[in-house]
Phi, psi and omega in degrees: 000329178295317182293323180297308176303314181299322175300310181302309184300314178299324175288339181267327194273158175286325181241082177296344178290338178271359181283126177231136174236119176250148191237135185231128179269135180229168176298337177278341183148223181243145174244122175257128178254123181257122176246128171232178176293148179308317180282353173262001179301317177299323181290328177284327180287311182081171180296126177060019179074020182298314176301317181294321178298313180299319182298315176298323183291316179298321179294320176299316177298321181287327176292317180297320174302328175269357173083032179219186177237151185215139172235156181238127174252128177254111186274000000 
């Protein structure tokens, strides 16, 4: 799941070398934290948050297939 978010984010941003995804286990499931360069934050979020919503949806589907829950935070 971490690789999925990393791949999508690197495809969108201008500085793919600054994309970092960290994974944290919680009692509810997994929390993925996405960090990008400050000037790329808007590209990852998208207009009205559409790209962020799409990434969260894909992450949720991948997590369900593995039998867990996952959330995405954009830092």
